[in-house]
C-alpha positions, 0 to 999 in steps of 0.5 A: 513415512511415504512421499504422500504422507509428506505431501500432505503434511507440507500441504497441511502446514501450508494451509495454517500458514495461510489461515494465520496469515491474511496477507499485509500491505505496507504503504509508505509515504516515500523518504523512509529511513533506511540507515538508522534504526529504519522502523518502517522496513523493520516492520515489513521485515517482521511481518514477511516472517522474520530475516529468514523471509524471501523478500523480492524488491522490484525496481520498474518505477525507477529510470535508475533502477541498479541504483534503487537496487543498491540502496535497498540491498544495503538496508535490508542486509543491515537488517539480517534478511539474507534471502533478498533478490532484485527484480529488475524489470525494463518492460512488460515481456520481462514482467509476463517471463515466467523466470521473472514470474516465479521469482515472486511465486514463493516470496514472503515479502514483494517490496516495491520502491520509487519512481515514477508511478506511471512507469510502474503500471505501464512494465506490470500493470496487468501481466503475469506477475501482477496477478502473481503479486494478488495471489501472493497476498490474497492466497498465501498471505504475503506482504505487498510493500511500497514506498513512493511511486510504489505506494501511489500506485497500489489503489485501483485508482492511481494518482497519475499527475497533478500539481499542488496548488494553493487551493484545489482546482478543478481539472488539475489532476488525473487519475489511472488504473492502479494495481487494485489492492485497495479500492474505492481510495486514492493515495498520495505520498510525500503528503506533509512535506510538499503540501498535498492537501489542495492536490487530495481535495482536488481528486475527491472534489471530482470523484468523491466516491474515492477517499483519500489517503495522504501519506507522510515521508518517513511514514507507512499505512500498514493494512491487514486484510480482514483485520485492521490498520496501523500507522508506524514512523515518524508523520501521520496519515490523513484522510479525506472523505468527501461522500457526504460533501455539497460541492458546485464542481460540476457547474464550474469551468476548469482551473476554477476552485470548488466549493466544498461544504462537509468534507471530512478531514481525519488525521491518525498520527504514528502509533494509531492503529485500529482493529475491525470489531470481532477480528482477534485485535479487537478482542484484545484491544477490548481486554486492554482498554485498547482504542475502538474504532470510532463510528465515522472510521468505522466504514472506512476502516471496513473498505480498505480492510476488505479481502476482496477475492482475486481480480 
């Protein structure tokens, strides 16, 4: 067999692999189990391709990166993953360094740890590494995971800072630019444990074009692009939809509580799974009499699974 024929076969195999994998996002609310059954990390490894997958762990969100890496080094080793490595980024120069970018070029999975999402975006947002992560997801069908700060950073609009008060409060939260793997949503984490519903309502009140997603600890929202979603772990995912609400938020002063009427709230506990109509998973659900997507959730599903072009 000639080198040209071998190259053609390799290209065909890669094209088949991409066609079968739409790319996944594993969005974790923080506090995932890293020592016992590790259900979420185990699912992440499965979506990356199993123990033989190449997984890169990015600790840029954390100021104690080595400690963070040690934790995930042990966890992935316990799950049988031999090819997992630490991508230690301390500056935008690091994130534009060709050597670091090469680390994710052929990665099957990229995992962003917790810390501070503003720090994470300051280091990798808009860099060559950022662009390569998008290519990995959208052109190669890789799996992108993020926990806590790494979860909040996944959307185009990122919760930069804000208080979790008893009631929603105008001006209590601020948004920044995120990595943009998802659009028209904003993600909050440690949701039930830190009682952050009022914070998510504050965001939606002032930004009604965004749907709020709150993810509990040890819980993950898994998004398969163009296909559907599932919730795994121990808690639930809360969705706040204010696109048809009535509110007086524009008329009140900062720090006042807005009136919010006709806000929709959806709760998806672990085990929830929905597929887009017409997808292969939806066909399987029809055959097994599985759950069909309720109409109020359909638009959310269509938006969050959208296979956006490379940005």
